[in-house]
N, C-alpha and C positions, 0 to 999 in steps of 0.2 A: 504494500500500500504506500502510495507516494502522493503527498499534497503538492500539486504542481504550482498552484497559485491561490492566493487569497486576496480579495478586494471588496470594496463597498461601492455602491452606486447610489445616486440621488436622482429621483425622477418624479413625475406626477404619479399619484397613487393609482394603482390599477383597479382598486375596489371602491374608493370613495371620492366623489367629486370635490375639488377645492382643497385637497390635501396633498402633501408631498410624501414620498416613500423612500426610505433608506433600506437597501437590501445588502446583506452580507453573503458573499459567494465563496465557496471552496471548490476548486477544480481538483479532482482526485483521480489518479490513475491506479488501476488494479485495486479498487476498494473491496475490502472483505465484507462478507455478510454481517459480521459482528460489528464492524465500524459503521456500516450503513445503519444497522439497528440503533446504535448509540446516537447517530445524527437524527434519525427520524424521531426517536424518543424525545429529542430536544428541539423539535419544531422545524427541522429542515425538511425540504422537499428535494426530490431528485429528478433532473432532466439530463439524460446522458451521463457524462462525467461531472456535471455541475450540480452541486448541492447548495441550496440557498434558503434563507429565511429573512423576514422583515425584522429590522431592528430600529424602528422609527422612534425618535425621541419624543416623549410626551404623548404617545399614542399606543394603545394596546388592543385596538379593535380586532386585529387578526388573532383569532383563538385557534390553536391547534386542537383538533377534536379527534377522538377515537371512539368507535362503537363497541359496546360490550357484547361480544358475540354470544357468550353463554347465556345471557339474560335477555337477549333480543327475541321477541315473539312476533311472528308474522301476523298482521291483521287480515281480516277476511278480504279486504280490497287488495292488499298486497299479494295474497294467494291467487286472486283472480288475475292479476297482472302476469304472474308466472304461468298460470294455466293458459292464458291467451297466447303466450309466446312459446308454448310447448312444441310447436312445429318448427321453431328456429334452432338450428344446430350450433353448438359451440365446441371449440377445440382450444386447448392450451398448449403453448409451445414457447421456445425462446423467441425473442423479438426478431422480426424480419422486415424487409422493405420490398415492395413490389409496385408495379404500375397501379394495381388496384388499390393499394394502400394510399398512394399519393393522390389519386383521383378522388377517392372517398374523403380524404382529409380536406382537400380543397372544396369539395362540394359542401361538406359540413360547415366550413368556416364562411363560405359565401352565404349560406342559409342563416347563420348566426349574425352576420353583418346586417342582413335585412331585418331579422327578427328582433335583435337586441342591440344593434348599433356597434357590434364589435369591429375593431380595426381589422382590415383584411390585407394581407400581403401574400401573393402566390407562393406556395411552398416549393422548395427545391429539394432534390434528392439529398443533397449535402446537409441542409438544415434539418430535414426529417431524420436522417441517420444520426446526426449529432444529438438530437433531442430524445429519440425514442429507441434507438438500436444500440448505439455505442454505450459502453459502461454498464451493461446489464450483468456481466460476469455470471456467477452461479445462482443469483437470486432474482433476476429480472425475467419477466415473462409477458407474453401477450395472449389475450383470449380473443379468438376470432369468432365472429357471429355470421352465420350463413343462412340465407333463405333460398331454398331451391337452387343451391349451388352458387348463389351470388353473395359476395362479401358485403355485409350491411352494417357491421360494427366492429370496432377494434378497442379493446380494453387493455391498457398498459398497467401492470402491477409489479410490485416487488413482494416476494414471499420471504418473510423474515422469520426469526426464531419464534417470536410470540404472536405474529399476526401478519396481516397483509397491508401493505402501503399502496393505496389507490393513487396512481400517478395521473392518468389521463384517459378519457373515453371520448371517442367520436363515432358518429353513425350517419347512415343515409337518411335524410329527412323525409324521403318518400315512404319510410316505414315508421313514421312517428306514432302511428296508431298502436304500436306494440310497446310504447313507453320504454324504449331500449335503455335509456339512462338508468331508470329504476331497475330494469331487469338485470343489468350488469352489476349493480350494487347488491341486489338480492342474491345473485349467483356468487358474488364474493363472500357474502355471509355464509351461504351454504357450503362453499368450498372451505372456508376457514373452520367451520364447525366440523366438517368431515375430516379435516387435517389436524384437529386438536390445536387450532390457533385461537387465541383469546380475543384479539382485537382487529378491527379494521381502522387503520390510520387514514382518515378521510381528508387530510389537508386542513385548510383554513376555513373557519366559520366566521363570517362578518355579518353581524345582525342587520346592518342597513344596506347590504349589498344583495340584491335579489338573486344574483347568480350563485351566491354562497349561503344565503340565509336558510335555504331548504334543509341543510345538513342537521339543523337542530330538531328536525322531525323524527330522526332515527334514534330513538331512546331505547335503553339507557345509554348515555355516553359520558365520557370524561373530557375535561379540557386541561391543557398544560398550563401550569402556573409559572408566570414570569418567563425569562429567557435563559435557562441554565446553560453554563458552559460545559465543555466535555469533562472537566474535573469536578463538576457539581452534580448532585443527584437531581433527577427529573421527577417532579411531583405532579401527578394528575389527580384532579378532584372533580 
């Protein structure tokens, strides 16, 4: 394991209008599953070899959240979502990149640009590989969702010692009736339960950000307290 670089950036907040954002980055080569676990437990997220977390002064709206798999109970409506999607096939494997991946990724982000006003930049093979394929080592995976042989969803995850870190999910908006975002999360919970994993590390919950506020619906959950360093214990309450 080798930390190639550490740095901080200052930019407009990605989640809340009118705020600035300071982000701490670590670029790590050959990261072990144990070190990845330590970072995720302390509020970092992973894209490729890049690990990052917000460290904004005077603001703690970004709450790292994890779902308690053992005590999560599927509601009747959630069971109906899974039943409706029962004809969709899924496969788990190490992360890959294909033309179908890139076309689906762009299609999803064009849809979100129109639906939610997301900024859109056409994806390149290099940027996709750097974010979602590189740095997966022995803990990164993708779950591919197919409908009648067509790729309609890709879920990027890390399978850690005690849980699953949910990295990114994108899907074909033409299949929105299947609630694929929810299906992918429900399947993560089922996979964690079958693998004796305790947690789903769901990234950041921001109460006033519609794209992230939904995470509080998945109870019971814990949130990370403060911003512990690697030499400090991580407390989740």
